[in-house]
LUMZA-241784 format. One line per 2 residues: their letters; for each residue x, y, z of N, C-alpha, C. Coordinates in steps of 0.05 Angstrom, whole numbers. Example, Ala and Ser with C-alpha at 12.3 -4.5 7.8 and 13.67 -1.06 7.14 Angstrom:
AS = 264:-114:156:246:-90:156:264:-66:156; 257:-45:142:273:-21:143:258:1:157
This chain:
MK = -1971:-3433:-194:-1980:-3436:-166:-1963:-3457:-152; -1952:-3449:-129:-1937:-3468:-113:-1956:-3489:-102
EY = -1948:-3515:-104:-1965:-3536:-94:-1956:-3545:-66; -1976:-3552:-49:-1972:-3562:-22:-1985:-3589:-20
DF = -1978:-3604:0:-1990:-3630:5:-2018:-3627:18; -2020:-3608:35:-2044:-3606:52:-2053:-3576:54
YI = -2078:-3571:48:-2089:-3544:48:-2110:-3541:69; -2108:-3520:85:-2129:-3513:105:-2145:-3490:93
IP = -2171:-3495:89:-2187:-3477:73:-2211:-3467:89; -2212:-3440:94:-2236:-3429:107:-2260:-3430:88
TP = -2284:-3435:99:-2308:-3434:83:-2327:-3413:95; -2346:-3404:80:-2364:-3382:89:-2378:-3389:115
IG = -2381:-3368:133:-2395:-3372:158:-2425:-3367:155; -2434:-3360:131:-2462:-3354:127:-2468:-3347:98
NL = -2454:-3328:88:-2458:-3318:61:-2439:-3333:42; -2450:-3348:24:-2434:-3364:5:-2416:-3347:-12
GD = -2423:-3322:-16:-2406:-3304:-32:-2380:-3297:-19; -2376:-3305:7:-2351:-3298:20:-2329:-3319:15
IT = -2334:-3339:0:-2312:-3358:-7:-2294:-3344:-27; -2268:-3350:-25:-2249:-3337:-43:-2246:-3353:-69
LR = -2236:-3339:-90:-2231:-3352:-115:-2210:-3374:-112; -2190:-3368:-96:-2168:-3388:-91:-2179:-3413:-77
AI = -2198:-3409:-58:-2209:-3432:-44:-2224:-3450:-63; -2239:-3438:-82:-2253:-3454:-102:-2233:-3469:-119
EI = -2212:-3455:-127:-2192:-3467:-144:-2179:-3491:-131; -2172:-3488:-105:-2158:-3510:-91:-2177:-3533:-86
LK = -2202:-3527:-79:-2221:-3549:-74:-2226:-3566:-99; -2223:-3554:-122:-2225:-3569:-147:-2199:-3584:-153
FV = -2177:-3573:-144:-2151:-3584:-151:-2143:-3608:-135; -2150:-3609:-109:-2141:-3631:-91:-2156:-3657:-98
DI = -2145:-3679:-87:-2157:-3705:-92:-2178:-3712:-72; -2175:-3702:-47:-2193:-3709:-25:-2199:-3683:-9
IA = -2225:-3680:-1:-2232:-3659:18:-2241:-3672:44; -2226:-3665:65:-2233:-3675:92:-2252:-3655:105
CE = -2275:-3664:114:-2295:-3645:125:-2309:-3657:149; -2320:-3639:165:-2335:-3647:189:-2360:-3663:183
DI = -2377:-3651:166:-2402:-3664:159:-2405:-3663:129; -2403:-3686:116:-2404:-3687:87:-2429:-3674:75
RV = -2451:-3677:89:-2477:-3665:79:-2475:-3635:77; -2463:-3623:98:-2460:-3593:99:-2440:-3584:77
TQ = -2418:-3597:75:-2397:-3589:55:-2407:-3594:27; -2423:-3615:23:-2432:-3621:-4:-2450:-3599:-15
KL = -2465:-3585:2:-2482:-3563:-7:-2464:-3541:-18; -2442:-3535:-5:-2423:-3515:-14:-2411:-3523:-41
LN = -2402:-3548:-42:-2389:-3558:-66:-2408:-3558:-90; -2433:-3566:-85:-2453:-3566:-107:-2457:-3538:-118
HF = -2458:-3519:-99:-2463:-3491:-107:-2442:-3481:-127; -2417:-3490:-123:-2395:-3480:-139:-2385:-3502:-159
DI = -2402:-3522:-163:-2396:-3543:-183:-2369:-3556:-178; -2364:-3564:-153:-2339:-3577:-146:-2344:-3607:-142
KT = -2330:-3623:-156:-2336:-3652:-157:-2317:-3669:-140; -2299:-3657:-125:-2279:-3671:-109:-2291:-3689:-88
KC = -2279:-3712:-84:-2289:-3732:-65:-2286:-3721:-36; -2306:-3725:-19:-2305:-3717:9:-2302:-3742:27
IS = -2288:-3738:50:-2286:-3758:70:-2290:-3745:97; -2304:-3758:115:-2310:-3746:141:-2285:-3744:158
YH = -2282:-3722:172:-2260:-3717:191:-2271:-3699:213; -2277:-3711:236:-2289:-3695:257:-2276:-3703:284
KF = -2285:-3690:306:-2271:-3694:331:-2273:-3722:342; -2291:-3738:332:-2294:-3766:341:-2277:-3786:326
NE = -2266:-3778:303:-2249:-3797:287:-2222:-3785:279; -2215:-3762:292:-2190:-3749:285:-2166:-3767:285
KE = -2162:-3781:307:-2138:-3798:310:-2137:-3821:290; -2160:-3834:286:-2161:-3857:269:-2158:-3850:239
RV = -2163:-3825:232:-2160:-3816:204:-2131:-3810:197; -2114:-3806:217:-2087:-3797:212:-2072:-3815:193
EY = -2072:-3841:199:-2057:-3860:182:-2068:-3861:154; -2094:-3859:152:-2107:-3859:125:-2098:-3835:108
FL = -2097:-3812:121:-2088:-3788:106:-2059:-3789:99; -2042:-3799:117:-2014:-3802:112:-2009:-3821:88
NI = -2024:-3842:86:-2022:-3861:64:-2029:-3847:38; -2050:-3831:38:-2059:-3817:14:-2037:-3798:5
LN = -2026:-3783:24:-2005:-3764:17:-1979:-3777:7; -1973:-3801:18:-1950:-3816:9:-1953:-3826:-20
EG = -1978:-3827:-29:-1983:-3835:-57:-1980:-3811:-75; -1975:-3787:-64:-1971:-3763:-80:-1996:-3747:-84
KK = -2018:-3755:-70:-2043:-3740:-73:-2044:-3716:-55; -2063:-3698:-60:-2067:-3674:-45:-2093:-3675:-29
IA = -2092:-3662:-5:-2116:-3662:12:-2122:-3633:21; -2148:-3627:22:-2157:-3601:33:-2174:-3607:58
LV = -2171:-3590:78:-2187:-3593:103:-2206:-3569:105; -2232:-3574:109:-2251:-3553:114:-2267:-3558:139
SD = -2278:-3537:150:-2298:-3540:172:-2326:-3537:160; -2346:-3541:176:-2373:-3536:166:-2376:-3507:159
AG = -2363:-3489:174:-2363:-3460:168:-2339:-3448:183; -2327:-3429:169:-2304:-3414:182:-2278:-3428:177
TP = -2259:-3421:194:-2231:-3431:191:-2225:-3455:208; -2216:-3477:197:-2209:-3500:213:-2189:-3494:235
LF = -2190:-3509:256:-2173:-3506:280:-2182:-3484:299; -2202:-3468:291:-2214:-3449:309:-2239:-3462:321
CD = -2235:-3476:343:-2256:-3492:356:-2267:-3513:337; -2252:-3521:318:-2259:-3542:299:-2236:-3562:296
PG = -2241:-3586:287:-2219:-3606:284:-2197:-3597:265; -2174:-3609:268:-2151:-3603:250:-2124:-3604:263
AV = -2123:-3598:289:-2098:-3597:303:-2083:-3624:303; -2097:-3646:306:-2084:-3672:307:-2070:-3679:280
IV = -2084:-3675:258:-2072:-3683:232:-2050:-3663:224; -2054:-3637:230:-2033:-3618:223:-2007:-3623:238
NE = -2010:-3631:264:-1987:-3638:280:-1972:-3661:268; -1986:-3682:260:-1974:-3706:248:-1961:-3700:221
LR = -1974:-3683:205:-1963:-3676:179:-1936:-3661:182; -1935:-3643:201:-1910:-3628:204:-1888:-3647:215
KN = -1895:-3666:232:-1875:-3684:242:-1865:-3703:220; -1881:-3707:200:-1873:-3725:178:-1864:-3709:153
NF = -1860:-3683:157:-1848:-3666:136:-1865:-3663:111; -1891:-3665:114:-1909:-3657:92:-1913:-3627:93
TV = -1917:-3616:69:-1921:-3587:68:-1950:-3579:73; -1953:-3559:89:-1980:-3550:97:-1983:-3520:93
TS = -2006:-3511:83:-2011:-3483:81:-2040:-3477:88; -2045:-3452:95:-2073:-3444:101:-2080:-3420:84
LA = -2104:-3421:73:-2114:-3399:57:-2127:-3378:75; -2127:-3353:66:-2141:-3332:80:-2171:-3334:74
GA = -2187:-3326:93:-2216:-3328:87:-2233:-3323:112; -2258:-3333:110:-2278:-3327:131:-2270:-3337:158
NA = -2274:-3320:178:-2269:-3327:206:-2287:-3310:223; -2302:-3323:241:-2322:-3309:256:-2310:-3289:276
VA = -2287:-3295:287:-2274:-3277:306:-2266:-3251:292; -2252:-3253:270:-2243:-3230:255:-2266:-3213:245
TF = -2287:-3227:234:-2311:-3213:224:-2324:-3197:246; -2326:-3209:270:-2339:-3197:293:-2322:-3173:303
LS = -2296:-3177:308:-2280:-3156:319:-2277:-3132:301; -2279:-3136:275:-2276:-3113:257:-2300:-3094:259
QV = -2321:-3102:273:-2344:-3085:277:-2347:-3075:306; -2328:-3082:323:-2331:-3075:351:-2308:-3057:360
PR = -2313:-3031:365:-2292:-3013:373:-2281:-3021:401; -2254:-3022:403:-2241:-3030:428:-2220:-3010:436
SG = -2213:-3009:461:-2194:-2990:471:-2165:-2999:467; -2161:-3024:461:-2134:-3035:456:-2135:-3057:436
ED = -2111:-3064:425:-2110:-3084:404:-2109:-3112:416; -2100:-3115:441:-2097:-3142:453:-2124:-3153:461
YV = -2127:-3179:458:-2151:-3193:468:-2143:-3222:472; -2159:-3237:487:-2155:-3265:490:-2180:-3280:479
FV = -2175:-3299:462:-2197:-3315:451:-2197:-3342:466; -2220:-3347:479:-2221:-3371:496:-2239:-3393:484
GF = -2246:-3390:459:-2263:-3411:447:-2291:-3411:460; -2303:-3435:462:-2328:-3437:476:-2323:-3434:506
LP = -2340:-3419:519:-2337:-3415:548:-2341:-3441:563; -2329:-3443:587:-2334:-3467:604:-2364:-3469:610
KT = -2372:-3493:619:-2400:-3498:623:-2410:-3488:651; -2393:-3488:671:-2403:-3481:697:-2399:-3452:704
KN = -2416:-3442:721:-2415:-3414:730:-2388:-3407:743; -2378:-3425:760:-2353:-3421:774:-2329:-3419:754
QI = -2330:-3435:734:-2308:-3434:714:-2308:-3408:698; -2332:-3399:692:-2335:-3373:677:-2325:-3350:695
ET = -2333:-3351:721:-2324:-3330:740:-2294:-3330:742; -2282:-3353:743:-2252:-3355:745:-2239:-3342:720
LL = -2251:-3347:697:-2240:-3336:672:-2242:-3306:672; -2265:-3295:681:-2269:-3266:681:-2250:-3253:700
KK = -2244:-3265:722:-2225:-3254:742:-2196:-3255:732; -2190:-3276:717:-2163:-3280:707:-2156:-3259:686
YK = -2176:-3252:669:-2170:-3233:647:-2185:-3207:652; -2181:-3195:675:-2195:-3170:681:-2187:-3147:662
ST = -2161:-3146:655:-2151:-3123:640:-2147:-3128:611; -2160:-3149:601:-2159:-3156:572:-2187:-3162:562
DI = -2192:-3154:537:-2218:-3161:525:-2219:-3192:521; -2242:-3204:528:-2246:-3233:526:-2265:-3238:503
VF = -2256:-3253:483:-2273:-3261:461:-2280:-3290:463; -2305:-3297:458:-2314:-3324:462:-2336:-3332:443
YD = -2340:-3358:439:-2363:-3369:425:-2383:-3379:446; -2409:-3378:438:-2429:-3388:456:-2452:-3398:439
SP = -2470:-3414:450:-2493:-3424:436:-2518:-3408:444; -2538:-3406:427:-2561:-3390:433:-2575:-3398:459
NR = -2576:-3424:465:-2590:-3433:489:-2575:-3427:515; -2549:-3420:513:-2533:-3415:536:-2528:-3385:541
LL = -2533:-3369:520:-2523:-3341:521:-2534:-3325:544; -2560:-3327:550:-2572:-3311:571:-2560:-3319:598
NT = -2555:-3344:603:-2542:-3353:628:-2514:-3342:629; -2500:-3342:607:-2473:-3331:606:-2473:-3302:613
LE = -2491:-3287:601:-2492:-3258:607:-2500:-3252:636; -2517:-3269:647:-2525:-3266:676:-2500:-3270:693
TI = -2484:-3290:687:-2460:-3295:703:-2440:-3272:700; -2437:-3261:676:-2419:-3238:672:-2429:-3214:688
NL = -2455:-3210:687:-2467:-3187:701:-2463:-3189:731; -2466:-3213:742:-2462:-3217:771:-2433:-3215:780
TR = -2415:-3224:762:-2387:-3225:769:-2373:-3198:766; -2382:-3183:746:-2370:-3157:741:-2391:-3135:741
AN = -2390:-3119:762:-2409:-3097:763:-2403:-3076:741; -2424:-3066:728:-2421:-3045:708:-2405:-3055:683
SR = -2405:-3081:678:-2390:-3091:655:-2404:-3084:629; -2388:-3084:607:-2398:-3080:581:-2391:-3104:563
VA = -2409:-3111:546:-2405:-3133:528:-2413:-3126:500; -2404:-3142:481:-2413:-3141:453:-2422:-3169:446
VG = -2444:-3172:432:-2454:-3198:424:-2461:-3197:394; -2450:-3216:379:-2456:-3217:350:-2469:-3244:343
RE = -2489:-3243:326:-2502:-3268:318:-2509:-3266:288; -2511:-3289:276:-2519:-3291:248:-2500:-3274:230
LT = -2474:-3274:236:-2455:-3257:221:-2455:-3264:192; -2456:-3244:175:-2456:-3245:146:-2482:-3254:134
KV = -2502:-3260:151:-2528:-3270:141:-2548:-3247:141; -2572:-3252:131:-2593:-3232:128:-2600:-3219:155
FE = -2601:-3235:176:-2609:-3224:202:-2586:-3219:221; -2563:-3212:209:-2539:-3206:225:-2546:-3184:246
EI = -2535:-3188:270:-2540:-3168:291:-2516:-3167:310; -2507:-3143:316:-2486:-3139:336:-2496:-3118:356
VI = -2496:-3126:381:-2506:-3108:403:-2482:-3102:422; -2478:-3077:427:-2456:-3068:444:-2468:-3050:466
DE = -2466:-3058:491:-2479:-3042:512:-2470:-3054:539; -2481:-3041:561:-2477:-3053:587:-2490:-3081:588
TS = -2478:-3099:602:-2488:-3126:602:-2517:-3128:610; -2526:-3113:629:-2554:-3114:637:-2573:-3106:615
NV = -2565:-3087:599:-2581:-3078:576:-2582:-3099:554; -2559:-3113:550:-2558:-3134:529:-2576:-3157:537
IK = -2577:-3163:563:-2595:-3184:573:-2624:-3177:566; -2631:-3152:572:-2658:-3143:566:-2664:-3145:536
HF = -2644:-3139:520:-2648:-3139:491:-2655:-3167:481; -2642:-3187:492:-2645:-3214:482:-2666:-3231:497
EN = -2673:-3224:522:-2689:-3242:538:-2717:-3247:528; -2728:-3228:512:-2755:-3232:502:-2757:-3241:473
GI = -2734:-3246:462:-2734:-3255:434:-2726:-3284:431; -2727:-3294:407:-2718:-3322:401:-2690:-3320:390
LK = -2671:-3332:405:-2643:-3331:397:-2637:-3354:378; -2625:-3346:355:-2617:-3367:335:-2589:-3360:325
GE = -2576:-3379:313:-2551:-3375:300:-2527:-3377:318; -2503:-3377:306:-2478:-3379:321:-2474:-3352:335
IV = -2462:-3354:359:-2458:-3330:376:-2428:-3325:379; -2420:-3300:375:-2393:-3291:382:-2396:-3268:402
GL = -2382:-3269:424:-2385:-3249:445:-2358:-3237:453; -2360:-3214:466:-2336:-3201:477:-2343:-3188:504
VF = -2327:-3193:524:-2329:-3179:549:-2307:-3158:550; -2315:-3133:551:-2295:-3112:550:-2279:-3112:576
RE = -2253:-3105:574:-2235:-3104:597:-2246:-3085:618; -2239:-3090:643:-2246:-3071:664:-2229:-3047:663
ES = -2241:-3024:665:-2225:-2999:666:-2212:-2997:694; -2186:-2991:694:-2172:-2990:720:-2184:-2969:738
QQ = -2189:-2977:763:-2201:-2959:782:-2180:-2942:797; -2155:-2947:791:-2134:-2931:804:-2116:-2918:784
NT = -2107:-2895:791:-2090:-2879:773:-2061:-2882:781; -2051:-2906:779:-2024:-2912:789:-2003:-2899:771
DF = -1983:-2886:783:-1960:-2876:769:-1938:-2897:770; -1933:-2909:746:-1914:-2931:746:-1885:-2922:741
GE = -1881:-2896:736:-1854:-2887:730:-1833:-2895:749; -1838:-2890:775:-1818:-2897:796:-1814:-2927:798
KI = -1836:-2941:796:-1834:-2971:798:-1819:-2983:775; -1823:-2971:751:-1808:-2980:728:-1778:-2976:731
EI = -1771:-2953:741:-1742:-2947:745:-1730:-2965:766; -1744:-2971:787:-1734:-2989:808:-1729:-3017:796
LK = -1748:-3027:781:-1745:-3053:769:-1722:-3054:748; -1720:-3032:733:-1698:-3030:713:-1671:-3031:727
SK = -1669:-3018:750:-1644:-3017:765:-1636:-3045:775; -1657:-3062:778:-1652:-3090:787:-1646:-3109:764
GF = -1645:-3098:739:-1638:-3114:716:-1661:-3125:701; -1686:-3118:707:-1708:-3128:693:-1712:-3114:666
KA = -1720:-3129:645:-1725:-3118:619:-1753:-3108:617; -1759:-3092:595:-1785:-3079:592:-1808:-3100:592
KE = -1804:-3122:578:-1826:-3142:577:-1831:-3154:604; -1810:-3159:619:-1813:-3171:646:-1826:-3151:665
IS = -1819:-3126:662:-1831:-3105:679:-1861:-3102:674; -1868:-3103:648:-1896:-3100:641:-1913:-3123:652
VI = -1902:-3147:652:-1916:-3170:663:-1919:-3167:693; -1898:-3160:707:-1898:-3158:736:-1918:-3137:745
LS = -1917:-3113:734:-1934:-3091:743:-1963:-3095:735; -1968:-3108:712:-1995:-3112:704:-2009:-3132:722
EL = -1994:-3152:732:-2005:-3172:750:-2009:-3160:778; -1991:-3144:787:-1993:-3132:814:-2015:-3111:816
FN = -2019:-3096:795:-2037:-3073:797:-2061:-3075:778; -2065:-3099:766:-2088:-3103:749:-2089:-3081:727
AN = -2066:-3076:715:-2064:-3055:695:-2059:-3068:667; -2061:-3052:646:-2057:-3062:619:-2027:-3066:614
KN = -2020:-3090:607:-1992:-3097:602:-1979:-3081:580; -1994:-3077:558:-1983:-3062:535:-1978:-3033:542
DI = -1996:-3021:558:-1992:-2993:567:-1967:-2990:583; -1962:-3009:601:-1938:-3007:618:-1913:-3011:601
YK = -1915:-3030:582:-1892:-3035:564:-1885:-3009:549; -1905:-2995:538:-1900:-2970:524:-1887:-2950:542
EC = -1896:-2949:567:-1884:-2931:587:-1854:-2937:592; -1848:-2963:592:-1821:-2972:596:-1803:-2963:573
IK = -1813:-2967:549:-1798:-2959:525:-1794:-2928:524; -1815:-2914:530:-1815:-2885:529:-1793:-2874:548
NS = -1790:-2887:570:-1771:-2877:590:-1743:-2889:587; -1739:-2904:566:-1712:-2917:561:-1691:-2896:554
């Protein structure tokens, strides 16, 4: 097994059985495990009889931990980074230390494993492969509206909390008429649920129940209301020296159309 200085290790988002054999092996192998909440991580470690020492590493002490970790690595020791659940650096701490490690030429690797976005999207049929992941949605209604308008022709994937979800869905419903959304909660757990429907129906589904668990959501892209023929426009832009990627960006912005579809049209007509 090739050895690295620093390991980024996904941990289960609900079902402990989703941890990989390699993750268990590395967590036992390293000298230190950096984690958000030692109490949460310790439960996982106890379950798999892992005795490695833990040290807290969260958004409030990221910068001050950097020098400590660099000193440990300079001693020849190995460190693993975990989140409370899922893959580090996905709305979780890690970017600060990984940036410093790469600047100081320490070797870094990431293991494959549990991730809420991938788990969610693999159960949600979509019309295209492209999407934008925005992390946790902004707090204000105006900020969410701006985001929805910016990404009209792309699926928007986001995290949300149970106490905010209904307000989020109301904002989506008011901003986009006839919009469709998908909402997943308690992924990989006993009460896992994914609802895909018009936004108004999803609001009705959740408004009378007690919402619990982590939320992953998706706002489906708006279907183009116009049947624009881009053939002539593509040829004009090509004659001006624009490349296929540039043309797809220009026309998608001007006509609120799917960038990938235009790019395919450019290539087809080459």
